[in-house]
C-alpha positions as CSV (number, residue, x, y, z in Angstrom):
1,M,74.1,5.1,159.1
2,T,71.1,7.5,159.6
3,S,70.6,9.0,163.1
4,A,67.2,8.1,164.6
5,L,67.7,10.2,167.7
6,S,70.1,13.1,168.4
7,I,70.7,14.3,172.0
8,D,72.2,17.8,171.6
9,T,74.1,19.3,174.7
10,V,71.4,18.3,177.1
11,A,71.8,19.5,180.7
12,K,69.5,18.8,183.7
13,R,69.7,20.1,187.2
14,F,67.5,19.3,190.2
15,G,68.1,22.3,192.5
16,G,71.9,22.4,193.0
17,V,72.4,18.8,191.8
18,V,73.6,18.3,188.2
19,A,71.9,15.2,186.9
20,L,73.1,15.6,183.3
21,D,76.1,17.8,182.1
22,Q,76.0,18.8,178.4
23,V,75.3,15.3,177.1
24,C,75.6,14.7,173.4
25,L,74.7,11.5,171.7
26,D,73.6,10.2,168.3
27,I,71.7,6.9,168.1
28,P,71.7,5.2,164.7
29,E,68.4,4.1,163.3
30,G,67.4,0.5,164.0
31,T,70.0,-0.1,166.7
32,F,69.7,-1.4,170.2
33,T,71.5,1.1,172.5
34,C,72.2,0.4,176.2
35,L,72.6,3.3,178.7
36,L,74.9,1.7,181.3
37,G,76.1,3.1,184.6
38,P,75.7,3.0,188.4
39,S,72.7,4.3,190.3
40,G,72.5,8.1,190.1
41,C,74.7,8.4,187.0
42,G,71.9,10.2,185.0
43,K,70.8,7.4,182.7
44,T,67.2,7.2,183.8
45,T,67.0,11.1,183.8
46,L,68.2,11.1,180.2
47,L,65.7,8.4,179.2
48,R,62.9,10.4,180.8
49,I,63.9,13.6,178.9
50,V,63.9,11.6,175.7
51,A,60.4,10.3,176.6
52,G,59.1,13.8,177.4
53,L,58.6,13.0,181.1
54,E,61.2,15.6,182.1
55,Q,62.3,18.8,180.5
56,P,66.0,19.7,180.1
57,N,67.4,22.9,181.4
58,E,69.5,23.2,178.3
59,G,69.8,21.4,174.9
60,R,67.6,19.7,172.4
61,I,66.1,16.3,171.6
62,V,65.8,15.7,167.9
63,L,63.8,12.6,166.6
64,A,64.1,11.7,162.9
65,G,65.2,15.3,162.2
66,T,62.4,17.0,164.2
67,D,63.0,18.9,167.4
68,I,60.7,17.3,169.9
69,T,62.2,19.0,173.0
70,A,59.0,20.9,173.8
71,L,56.6,18.2,172.6
72,P,54.4,16.5,175.2
73,A,55.1,12.9,175.9
74,H,51.9,11.6,174.4
75,K,52.6,13.3,171.1
76,R,56.1,11.9,170.6
77,G,55.0,8.5,169.3
78,L,57.3,6.5,171.6
79,G,56.8,3.1,173.2
80,M,57.8,2.8,176.9
81,V,58.3,0.0,179.3
82,F,59.4,0.7,182.9
83,Q,60.4,-1.4,185.8
84,S,56.9,-1.1,187.4
85,L,55.2,-2.2,184.1
86,A,52.0,-0.3,185.1
87,L,49.6,-2.8,183.7
88,F,45.9,-2.5,184.5
89,P,44.9,-5.5,186.7
90,H,41.1,-5.0,186.0
91,L,41.6,-5.4,182.3
92,S,42.3,-8.5,180.3
93,V,45.6,-9.1,178.5
94,A,44.1,-8.0,175.2
95,E,42.5,-5.0,176.7
96,N,45.9,-3.9,178.2
97,I,47.6,-4.3,174.9
98,G,44.9,-2.4,173.0
99,Y,44.5,0.4,175.6
100,G,46.6,3.0,173.8
101,L,44.8,2.1,170.5
102,K,41.4,2.6,172.2
103,L,42.5,6.1,173.3
104,R,43.2,6.8,169.6
105,G,39.8,5.7,168.6
106,V,40.8,2.5,166.9
107,P,37.8,0.2,166.4
108,A,37.4,-2.9,168.7
109,G,37.9,-5.4,165.9
110,K,41.2,-3.9,164.8
111,R,42.4,-3.6,168.5
112,K,41.7,-7.4,168.9
113,A,43.5,-8.3,165.7
114,K,46.5,-6.2,166.8
115,A,46.6,-7.7,170.2
116,D,46.5,-11.2,168.8
117,E,49.3,-10.4,166.3
118,L,51.5,-9.0,169.1
119,L,50.7,-11.9,171.5
120,D,52.0,-14.3,168.8
121,L,55.1,-12.0,168.4
122,V,55.9,-12.2,172.1
123,R,55.1,-15.9,172.4
124,L,51.9,-15.5,174.5
125,E,49.4,-17.2,172.2
126,G,46.1,-18.1,173.9
127,V,46.2,-15.7,176.9
128,A,44.3,-12.8,175.4
129,G,41.3,-13.2,177.7
130,R,43.3,-13.7,181.0
131,R,43.6,-11.1,183.7
132,I,47.0,-9.7,184.5
133,T,46.9,-11.2,188.0
134,Q,46.7,-14.7,186.4
135,L,50.1,-14.3,184.6
136,S,53.7,-15.0,185.8
137,G,56.3,-12.3,186.0
138,G,57.8,-13.2,182.6
139,Q,54.3,-13.2,181.0
140,R,53.5,-9.8,182.4
141,Q,56.8,-8.5,181.1
142,R,55.8,-9.7,177.6
143,V,52.4,-8.0,177.9
144,A,54.0,-4.7,178.8
145,I,56.3,-5.0,175.8
146,A,53.4,-5.9,173.5
147,R,51.4,-2.9,174.8
148,A,54.3,-0.6,174.1
149,L,54.7,-2.0,170.5
150,A,51.0,-1.8,169.7
151,L,51.3,1.9,168.7
152,E,54.2,1.1,166.3
153,P,56.6,3.5,168.0
154,K,59.3,5.4,166.3
155,L,61.5,4.8,169.4
156,F,61.2,2.0,172.0
157,L,62.4,3.0,175.5
158,L,63.1,0.5,178.3
159,D,64.0,1.5,181.9
160,E,65.4,-1.6,183.6
161,P,62.3,-3.7,182.7
162,L,63.9,-7.0,183.6
163,S,65.4,-6.2,187.0
164,A,62.6,-7.8,189.0
165,L,62.9,-11.2,187.3
166,D,64.9,-14.1,188.6
167,A,68.3,-14.7,187.0
168,K,67.3,-17.5,184.7
169,L,64.1,-15.8,183.4
170,R,66.0,-12.6,183.1
171,E,68.6,-14.1,180.8
172,E,65.8,-15.7,178.7
173,M,64.0,-12.4,178.3
174,Q,67.2,-10.6,177.4
175,V,67.6,-13.0,174.4
176,E,63.9,-12.8,173.5
177,L,63.8,-9.0,173.6
178,K,66.9,-8.7,171.5
179,E,65.5,-11.1,168.9
180,L,62.2,-9.2,168.9
181,Q,64.0,-5.9,168.3
182,Q,66.0,-7.4,165.5
183,R,62.9,-8.7,163.8
184,L,61.0,-5.4,164.1
185,G,64.0,-3.2,163.4
186,V,62.7,-0.6,165.9
187,T,65.3,1.8,167.4
188,T,65.6,0.8,171.1
189,I,67.1,2.4,174.2
190,L,67.6,0.3,177.3
191,V,68.6,1.7,180.7
192,T,70.6,-0.8,182.8
193,H,73.2,-1.0,185.6
194,D,74.0,-4.6,184.6
195,Q,77.1,-4.8,182.4
196,R,76.4,-8.4,181.4
197,E,72.9,-7.3,180.2
198,A,74.3,-4.5,178.2
199,M,76.9,-6.7,176.6
200,T,74.3,-9.3,175.7
201,M,71.7,-6.9,174.2
202,G,73.4,-3.8,173.0
203,D,74.6,-2.9,169.5
204,L,75.9,0.3,171.2
205,I,76.9,0.8,174.8
206,V,76.8,4.3,176.4
207,V,78.7,4.3,179.7
208,M,77.7,7.1,182.0
209,D,78.9,8.4,185.3
210,H,78.0,11.6,187.3
211,G,75.8,13.0,184.5
212,E,78.5,12.6,181.8
213,I,79.1,10.1,179.0
214,R,82.4,8.4,179.6
215,Q,82.5,6.2,176.5
216,V,80.3,5.1,173.5
217,G,81.0,2.1,171.4
218,A,80.2,-1.4,170.4
219,P,80.1,-3.8,173.4
220,L,83.4,-5.6,172.6
221,D,85.2,-2.4,171.8
222,V,84.2,-0.8,175.1
223,Y,85.1,-4.0,177.0
224,R,88.4,-4.5,175.2
225,A,89.5,-0.9,174.9
226,P,88.0,1.1,177.8
227,A,88.5,4.8,177.6
228,D,89.4,5.2,181.3
229,R,89.7,3.5,184.7
230,F,86.0,4.0,185.5
231,V,84.9,2.3,182.3
232,A,87.3,-0.6,182.8
233,D,86.3,-1.1,186.4
234,F,82.5,-0.8,185.8
235,L,82.5,-3.3,183.0
236,G,84.0,-5.8,185.4
237,G,86.7,-8.4,185.3
238,A,89.6,-5.9,185.1
239,N,92.7,-5.9,187.1
240,L,93.7,-2.2,187.6
241,L,97.2,-1.3,188.8
242,S,98.5,2.2,189.4
243,G,102.0,2.8,188.0
244,T,104.3,5.3,186.2
245,V,105.5,5.3,182.6
246,A,109.2,4.6,182.7
247,D,111.9,6.0,180.3
248,D,111.7,2.8,178.2
249,G,107.9,3.1,177.7
250,T,107.1,0.3,180.2
251,V,104.9,0.8,183.2
252,A,106.8,0.8,186.5
253,L,105.0,-0.9,189.3
254,G,107.5,-0.2,192.0
255,D,110.7,-2.0,190.9
256,T,108.8,-4.2,188.4
257,R,108.5,-3.2,184.8
258,I,105.5,-4.3,182.7
259,K,105.4,-3.9,178.9
260,A,102.0,-3.0,177.4
261,A,101.0,-3.2,173.8
262,H,98.5,-0.4,174.1
263,A,100.1,2.8,175.5
264,N,97.3,5.2,174.5
265,G,99.5,8.2,174.2
266,A,101.0,8.0,177.7
267,S,104.4,9.8,178.1
268,Q,107.4,9.2,180.4
269,G,106.6,10.2,184.0
270,D,102.8,10.0,183.6
271,T,100.9,8.4,186.4
272,V,98.7,5.7,184.7
273,T,96.6,2.7,185.3
274,L,97.6,-0.7,183.9
275,C,94.5,-2.7,182.8
276,V,94.5,-6.4,182.3
277,R,91.3,-8.5,182.1
278,A,90.9,-11.5,184.4
279,E,90.5,-13.9,181.5
280,D,93.8,-12.7,179.9
281,V,96.0,-13.3,182.9
282,H,97.9,-16.7,182.8
283,L,98.3,-18.3,186.2
284,K,100.9,-21.1,186.7
285,L,101.7,-22.8,189.9
286,G,105.2,-22.3,191.3
287,K,107.8,-19.7,190.5
288,Q,108.6,-18.8,186.9
289,R,111.1,-16.3,185.5
290,G,110.5,-14.0,182.6
291,S,109.2,-10.6,181.6
292,N,105.7,-9.4,182.5
293,R,105.5,-12.0,185.4
294,L,104.6,-11.4,189.0
295,A,104.9,-13.7,192.0
296,A,101.6,-14.3,193.8
297,T,99.9,-16.3,196.5
298,I,96.5,-17.8,195.9
299,A,94.1,-16.3,198.5
300,F,90.7,-17.5,197.3
301,V,89.3,-20.0,194.8
302,R,85.7,-20.1,193.4
303,D,84.5,-22.9,191.1
304,L,82.1,-21.4,188.5
305,G,81.7,-24.6,186.6
306,H,83.1,-23.7,183.2
307,V,86.0,-21.7,184.8
308,I,87.7,-21.3,188.1
309,E,87.9,-17.8,189.5
310,V,91.1,-17.3,191.5
311,T,92.0,-14.4,193.7
312,A,95.8,-14.0,194.0
313,D,97.8,-11.6,196.1
314,S,100.9,-10.1,194.8
315,S,103.2,-7.4,196.1
316,H,101.6,-5.0,193.6
317,G,98.0,-5.7,194.5
318,Q,95.3,-8.3,194.3
319,F,94.5,-10.0,191.0
320,K,91.4,-11.8,189.7
321,V,92.2,-14.6,187.3
322,L,89.9,-16.9,185.3
323,V,91.5,-20.4,185.0
324,P,90.1,-23.1,182.7
325,A,88.2,-25.8,184.7
326,S,90.7,-28.4,183.3
327,E,93.5,-26.7,185.3
328,R,91.7,-27.0,188.7
329,E,94.3,-29.3,190.3
330,G,96.6,-27.7,192.8
331,L,94.7,-24.4,193.0
332,G,94.6,-24.3,196.8
333,I,94.6,-21.4,199.2
334,G,98.2,-20.5,200.1
335,A,99.7,-22.1,197.0
336,Q,102.5,-20.1,195.3
337,A,102.0,-19.1,191.7
338,T,103.2,-16.9,188.9
339,L,101.0,-14.5,187.0
340,H,101.9,-13.8,183.4
341,L,100.5,-10.6,182.0
342,P,100.7,-11.0,178.2
343,V,102.0,-7.8,176.5
344,E,99.1,-7.7,174.0
345,A,96.6,-8.0,176.9
346,C,98.1,-5.0,178.8
347,R,96.5,-1.6,178.2
348,V,97.6,1.7,179.7
349,L,94.8,4.1,180.8
350,V,95.7,7.7,181.2
351,R,92.5,8.7,183.0
């Protein structure tokens, strides 16, 4: 697959603070890439460097084979939508969308036609003449997206544009934005700290922490095969237990041995993390014997509708378990239970 954007050993420092540390990343053409990580991990700084709003201390930004590192932001041909949206309240919706075209000298008739075309595309037919102040939050979001797409960008950059929306509208916009990107085929980069948003929208997820890339991959690959403890924990729903690799290849949790299908090159004596996703743990009431089983006591129960989230205490730590709603009966606080950790669901992390 052709690379639309190449980030080549980019470093950025703010005084003595390292914001980005020799970051390398190739983004395939036509894909939707999510930069995912906690606040302060460097994802927004990286996006701003790609946009030309910050200059790297080291490294290069190559767009479609051309080095654009020193090119000013307005000459890069990129579309950008940021959290603040930065729409002009004194202009109409159509005038906002056509603002960049006006600066390029595009005639009024063509600007109007383009605005109408994009309003259809973002499902805002009939609002061209309205002021921005007359629109809802979701409508303003669509206008900002339409304005960024008006210039037919080579690259579409989004910095947490949905974070100010309520939960329901945010999920609707995630789907709409992904569908729009697929229809247009424009290479898109989204910055987010929300793992669910990244899983929903991304073709590629780039997990970052402390200015470094920890893992790059398809959403399901990153979720199911995290590279290290940080990635497993940040993507949520993981039970992480510290242990040691025993002489028979199992993971020793004190006097309990757990067999894991995915050893990831761990050797005898290594201190490792055993990772098991909450949805993969099987919880049964009462005591059961067998391998890869731990005795536990239910400490908390939360009904999520389609599933029951159970917190269970064991002698080796606390577990999160997702139980089918049909198995709700008997899941009371203080109830004794057995946790079965299927071998194929257990993954050893060496970092």
